[in-house]
N, C-alpha and C positions, 0 to 999 in steps of 0.2 A: 771698160778697158778698150783701148784702141790698139789695133793690130796693123802693121805695115808689112806688106809683101813686096819685095823689090826684085825685079827681073831686069836682065840686060835686053834692051830692045833698040835696034839700029845703032849699036855701039855706045849707048848711054843707059845708065840706070833709070828705070821707070818704076814708080811706086804706086801700089794700090792700097789705100787705107780703108779700114772697115771696123765696125764694132761687132760684126757677126762673122767670125772666122769660119765657122762651118759652112755658112752660105757662100762666102767668097771662095773657099776651097772647092766646093761643089761646082761652082760656075767656072773656075779656072782649071778644072780637071786634076786637082791636087787631092791627096789622101792624108787624113790625119791618122797617125800610126800609134799614138800613145801620148804619154805626158812626160815632161821633164822631171826627173826624180833626184838630180844631184843637189844635195843639201849645201854645197859650197857656193852655189850661185846666189845672186841677189834674191831676196825673198819674193820680189814681184815676178821672177822667172820660174820659180819652183812651182810645179804643178801645171805649167802652161803646156798646151798641145805641142807635139812634135809633128812635122809635116815631111812626108817622103820626098826626097830630092831637094829639100831646102835646108839651109844652115840656120839654126836657131832652135829655140827662142833666144834672142839677144835683146839687150837693153837698148832702146832707141830714144832715150831722153824722156821728156815729159811734155804733156800737152795740158795746159791749165792745171798742173799739179798731179795729173794722172799719168802713170807710166805708159809708154808706148812700147809694145812688144814687137820686135822686128824679126823678119825672116828674109833671107837672101838666097837666090840661086847661086850655084857655084861660080858662074861667069861674073856675076856682080861682086861676089866676095873676093875673087881674084883681082878684079879691076880696082876695087876700092882698097885692097890690102897692099897694092903695089906701091 
């Protein structure tokens, strides 16, 4: 599984991609707070970690047929949603 963490840096979205979400969160000072339990989401999002201060998990497309699980900070979400 590929995870993508997206932050606003210098006014532009900046992404960090990883296969090891726990390691990336530890290095970025982020905290995993639980798992996504909503059964109405895409199956690939169900059971994925939730991260304090981040919006997600969200579907980020696919990479070689494997779903990308995306998380965004609030500033990125606001900028991309405008």
